[in-house]
C-alpha positions in Angstrom: 98.2 111.7 118.5 98.9 109.3 115.9 96.4 106.8 114.6 96.9 103.2 115.9 94.6 101.2 113.6 95.5 101.7 109.5 93.5 99.7 106.5 95.4 99.6 103.5 94.1 98.9 100.1 95.9 97.2 98.1 98.8 94.8 98.5 101.4 96.0 96.3 104.6 96.7 96.1 103.8 100.6 97.4 101.2 99.5 99.4 103.4 97.2 101.2 106.3 99.3 101.7 103.9 101.7 103.3 102.2 99.4 105.3 105.8 98.5 106.5 106.4 102.0 107.5 103.5 102.2 109.4 104.2 98.9 111.2 107.3 100.4 112.2 105.9 103.0 114.0 104.0 100.9 116.2 100.6 100.8 114.0 98.4 97.9 113.8 98.0 97.5 110.0 95.4 95.5 108.0 96.2 94.6 104.5 93.8 94.0 101.9 94.0 92.2 98.8 92.0 90.4 96.9 94.3 87.3 96.5 93.9 84.5 99.1 97.1 82.9 98.4 98.8 86.4 98.9 96.9 86.9 102.2 98.1 83.7 103.3 101.9 84.4 102.4 102.0 87.5 104.3 99.9 86.1 107.6 102.4 82.9 107.7 105.4 83.6 105.9 105.5 87.4 106.4 106.9 87.8 102.8 104.9 89.2 99.6 107.4 87.8 97.4 106.0 88.6 94.3 106.5 92.5 95.2 109.0 92.7 97.7 111.2 89.7 97.2 112.7 88.3 100.5 112.0 91.3 102.8 110.5 90.0 106.0 107.4 91.9 107.1 106.5 92.7 110.4 104.0 90.7 112.4 102.1 94.2 113.0 100.9 93.7 109.3 97.8 91.2 109.1 96.9 90.4 105.5 93.0 89.6 104.6 90.6 89.1 101.4 87.6 90.6 103.9 87.7 94.2 103.2 85.0 94.8 106.1 87.3 93.4 108.4 90.1 95.0 107.1 88.2 98.8 107.5 86.5 97.9 110.9 87.3 100.5 113.5 90.2 101.9 111.2 91.1 105.4 111.9 92.9 105.6 108.7 92.6 104.2 105.4 95.3 104.3 103.0 94.3 103.7 99.1 97.3 102.2 97.2 95.4 100.9 94.2 96.2 101.9 90.5 94.5 104.8 89.0 92.2 102.7 86.9 91.1 100.6 89.9 90.7 103.6 92.5 86.8 103.8 91.7 86.0 100.3 92.2 88.3 99.8 95.3 86.6 102.8 96.9 83.1 102.1 95.9 83.6 98.8 97.7 85.2 99.8 100.7 82.7 102.8 101.1 80.3 100.9 103.3 82.9 99.8 105.9 84.8 102.8 106.2 84.2 104.6 109.5 82.7 108.2 109.1 85.2 109.8 110.9 88.6 108.1 109.5 90.9 110.1 107.5 91.8 108.9 104.0 94.9 109.0 102.3 96.0 108.0 99.3 99.4 107.1 97.3 98.7 106.8 93.8 100.2 108.8 91.1 97.7 109.0 88.0 94.6 110.2 86.4 91.4 108.7 85.9 91.6 107.6 82.2 88.0 107.9 81.2 87.3 111.2 83.4 90.6 112.7 83.7 90.0 113.2 87.4 92.6 113.1 90.1 92.2 110.9 92.8 91.2 113.0 95.6 88.3 113.7 93.0 87.4 110.1 92.4 87.7 109.3 96.2 85.4 112.4 97.5 82.8 110.9 94.7 83.0 107.5 96.1 83.0 108.1 99.8 80.5 110.5 100.7 80.9 110.2 104.1 84.5 111.8 104.1 85.0 115.8 103.9 86.8 116.2 100.6 88.6 119.0 102.1 90.4 116.3 104.7 91.5 113.6 101.8 95.3 113.6 101.8 97.8 112.7 99.1 101.0 111.4 99.7 103.7 111.6 97.2 107.3 112.2 96.6 110.8 110.7 95.4 110.1 107.0 96.8 111.1 103.9 95.4 109.4 100.8 97.3 112.4 98.7 96.7 114.0 101.4 98.7 111.3 102.1 101.3 110.8 98.7 102.4 114.6 98.1 103.1 114.3 101.4 105.3 116.4 103.7 103.1 116.0 107.4 104.2 113.4 108.8 102.0 111.7 112.3 102.1 108.2 112.6 100.6 105.0 114.9 101.1 101.6 115.2 102.2 99.3 117.5 101.0 95.3 118.5 102.1 93.3 121.5 102.0 92.7 121.0 105.9 96.0 121.3 107.7 95.1 119.0 110.5 94.2 116.2 108.1 97.8 116.6 106.6 99.6 116.8 109.9 97.3 113.7 111.1 99.2 112.0 108.2 102.5 113.4 108.6 102.5 112.0 112.5 101.2 108.8 111.5 104.2 108.1 108.6 107.4 110.3 109.6 109.9 108.4 111.7 113.6 108.0 111.4 114.0 107.1 107.7 110.9 108.2 106.4 110.8 112.1 106.7 107.6 113.8 105.9 106.4 117.2 105.0 103.0 119.1 104.4 101.9 121.2 101.6 98.2 122.7 101.0 98.6 122.2 97.4 96.7 119.0 96.6 96.3 119.9 93.0 100.1 120.4 92.4 101.3 117.4 94.4 98.6 115.3 92.5 99.7 116.7 88.7 103.5 116.5 89.7 103.2 113.0 91.0 101.3 111.8 87.7 102.9 113.6 85.0 106.8 112.7 86.1 105.8 109.1 84.9 105.2 110.5 81.3 108.8 112.2 81.5 109.8 109.1 82.8 109.0 107.2 80.0 110.4 109.6 77.8 113.9 109.5 79.9 113.7 105.8 79.3 113.1 105.9 75.6 116.0 108.5 75.6 118.3 106.0 77.0 117.2 103.1 75.3 117.8 104.9 72.3 121.4 105.7 73.3 121.1 109.5 73.6 123.2 109.8 76.8 123.0 112.4 79.5 122.9 115.4 77.6 119.8 114.5 76.1 118.3 113.2 79.3 119.0 116.1 81.4 117.4 118.5 78.6 114.6 116.0 78.8 113.9 116.3 82.6 114.2 120.5 82.5 111.9 120.9 79.8 109.6 118.2 81.0 109.4 120.0 84.7 108.5 123.2 82.7 105.8 121.0 80.7 104.3 119.7 84.1 104.1 123.1 85.9 102.6 124.7 82.6 99.5 122.3 82.8 99.6 122.0 86.7 99.3 126.0 87.1 96.3 125.8 84.7 94.4 123.3 86.8 94.9 126.0 89.6 98.4 124.7 91.2 100.9 126.7 93.1 104.0 127.2 90.7 106.3 126.5 93.8 104.9 123.1 94.5 106.7 121.8 91.5 110.3 122.7 92.5 109.4 120.8 95.7 109.4 117.0 96.6 106.4 115.8 94.6 107.6 117.8 91.6 111.5 117.9 90.7 112.2 115.7 93.7 109.9 112.9 92.3 111.0 113.7 88.6 114.5 113.1 89.4 114.3 109.9 91.1 111.8 108.3 88.7 113.8 109.3 85.5 117.2 108.4 86.5 116.5 105.3 88.4 116.3 101.6 86.7 113.9 100.9 89.9 111.2 103.1 87.7 108.5 100.8 86.1 108.3 103.8 83.7 112.1 104.3 82.9 112.3 100.4 82.2 109.0 100.8 80.1 110.7 103.4 78.1 113.9 102.0 77.8 112.6 98.9 76.4 110.3 101.1 73.8 113.8 103.1 73.0 115.1 99.5 72.0 112.4 98.9 69.5 110.0 96.9 71.5 106.3 97.3 70.7 104.0 99.0 73.6 102.1 95.7 74.5 105.1 93.5 74.1 106.8 95.8 76.9 103.5 95.8 79.1 103.4 91.9 78.7 107.1 91.8 80.0 107.0 94.3 82.6 103.7 92.0 84.3 103.0 95.5 86.9 100.9 98.8 85.8 103.0 101.1 84.1 101.2 104.5 85.2 103.0 106.6 82.7 101.3 105.1 79.7 97.6 105.9 80.8 99.0 109.1 82.3 100.0 110.0 78.9 96.6 109.4 77.4 95.1 111.6 80.2 97.9 114.6 79.6 97.4 114.5 76.1 93.6 115.2 76.9 94.1 117.6 79.3 96.8 119.6 77.2 94.1 120.2 74.7 91.3 121.3 77.2 93.3 123.7 78.9 95.3 124.5 75.8 98.8 123.9 77.0 101.7 123.4 74.9 103.1 119.8 75.7 105.1 118.9 73.1 107.2 115.9 74.8 103.6 114.5 76.3 102.5 115.1 72.5 105.4 113.1 71.3 105.3 110.4 73.7 101.6 109.9 72.8 102.4 109.4 69.2 104.9 107.2 69.9 102.6 105.0 72.5 99.3 105.0 70.6 100.0 106.3 66.9 102.8 103.8 65.9 105.4 106.6 65.6 108.6 105.6 65.8 111.1 106.9 69.2 113.5 108.4 66.8 111.5 110.2 64.5 109.5 111.7 67.7 113.1 112.8 68.7 113.9 114.7 65.9 110.6 116.2 65.7 111.1 117.5 69.3 114.8 118.8 68.5 113.3 120.5 65.3 110.5 122.5 66.6 110.8 126.5 66.1 112.8 128.8 68.3 111.6 130.1 71.3 112.4 131.5 74.8 113.5 129.3 77.4 111.7 131.0 80.9 107.8 131.0 81.1 106.2 134.0 83.1 103.6 131.5 84.7 106.6 129.5 86.2 108.6 132.4 87.5 105.8 134.4 88.7 104.6 132.4 91.8 102.7 135.8 93.2 100.4 135.7 90.6 99.6 132.1 90.6 100.0 131.0 94.5 
């Protein structure tokens, strides 16, 4: 049976969109925010204009700045904090989370300092929770479209099938289709790394390189994502699914994507800090590029696109030179055994 009380931590664009899905499913949603003015707006005007513009929110969504009140008696806790603040939010929430509550997260990124995936961060900060029951929600899903009930299909992954099915039952409805997947590592790695390729796609568009270049970037980017993911223990099949190629396509081809927009501005000659200041919201791909570059070295995995983007973002390399260096790499084979031999790696 679906849970009826869900605490959503925090009230950004994606948290609000998922809260709206839950409210449409008849769930009582408590949406936690640090911002008292934002909570007042959600509760009195039923809008969250900073993140979801003029969309009217369900009256089943109640916002609060009181974490204890938000989490009391919650059957499910949905974390939608940024990767950089996930540990802080989880640590703050931990004393108030019921032991039997199912934990779900919908954040795409790594913790920059430790290079850990979000499920690992949550497992460390929520000792009362079975790590195998922590669920990750990912896939091709712009908050701007979900909040307007556009048809969307995503995946939920957990090591324990019953936890994934709990989340599936909780979220699925006529416009929000949910599949399950046991490959937590693959779903998290794919969801995080596609933001790097989206930065690259935006940069390519900003340079005016056209569709041929972007198609190549997506294709080789997917190979790069799969190489690292498989090295970390993921199934290669995951990267051909919703959290892999599905999320990659939507993030690299839509102007809804913060990462694409940030890359586009970089391609037009703006500096990184100028871009981040102008965006005014977290661009997960920036910190993910740092983490992925470190992971590629740790796992000894070749990630040339990530390497060049790292140099553009953090070593002042010009985007034009980075593209020239990618195009000038030595000859190699397209198909890699690690990607085409799923039996060996599943």
